[in-house]
C-alpha positions in Angstrom: 85.5 72.6 86.0 87.2 75.4 84.0 85.6 78.8 84.1 84.2 80.3 80.9 86.7 82.4 79.1 86.6 85.4 76.8 89.3 86.3 74.3 91.0 89.7 74.9 93.8 91.5 73.2 96.4 93.3 75.3 99.5 95.2 74.3 102.7 94.6 76.3 106.1 96.1 76.1 108.5 93.7 74.3 110.6 93.1 77.3 107.5 92.4 79.5 106.2 90.0 76.9 109.5 88.2 76.7 109.7 87.8 80.5 106.1 86.6 80.5 106.9 84.0 77.8 109.9 82.8 79.8 107.9 82.6 83.0 105.2 80.6 81.3 107.7 78.1 79.8 109.5 77.8 83.1 106.3 77.3 85.2 104.6 75.1 82.5 101.6 77.5 82.6 100.1 79.4 79.8 100.5 83.2 79.4 96.7 83.4 79.8 96.8 81.6 83.2 99.6 83.9 84.5 97.9 87.1 83.3 94.5 86.0 84.6 96.0 85.2 88.0 97.7 88.6 88.1 94.5 90.5 87.2 92.4 88.4 89.7 94.9 89.3 92.5 94.9 93.0 91.6 91.1 93.0 91.7 91.1 91.1 95.0 93.2 93.8 96.5 90.8 96.5 95.3 87.9 94.5 96.7 89.7 94.3 100.1 90.3 98.0 100.1 86.7 98.7 99.3 85.5 96.4 102.1 87.7 98.3 104.6 86.3 101.6 103.4 82.8 100.3 103.8 83.5 99.1 107.3 84.8 102.5 108.3 82.0 104.5 106.7 80.5 105.3 110.0 83.7 106.2 111.8 83.8 109.6 113.5 85.2 112.2 111.1 88.3 114.1 112.3 89.3 117.6 111.3 92.9 118.0 110.2 93.9 119.6 113.5 92.2 116.8 115.4 94.1 114.2 113.3 97.4 115.9 113.9 96.7 116.2 117.6 95.9 112.4 117.7 99.2 111.6 115.9 101.1 113.7 118.4 99.3 112.1 121.3 100.2 108.6 120.3 103.8 109.5 119.5 103.6 109.1 115.7 104.5 112.7 115.2 
């Protein structure tokens, strides 16, 4: 089952549009499919970042000096 779609207008640089058209032709996919997949992946990365932030919301807060001392203690600095 195909998801419901909404028409959107985007503006691309000429070279980017040309590359996208070539990729679409080469992969036998539509430009819409390629752009939708790219947007979906970008949003998925944001969602993963937000989930990590939420998981760490209750972590102990470190001052700058504590953070530097920790980095030195584990050999990072």
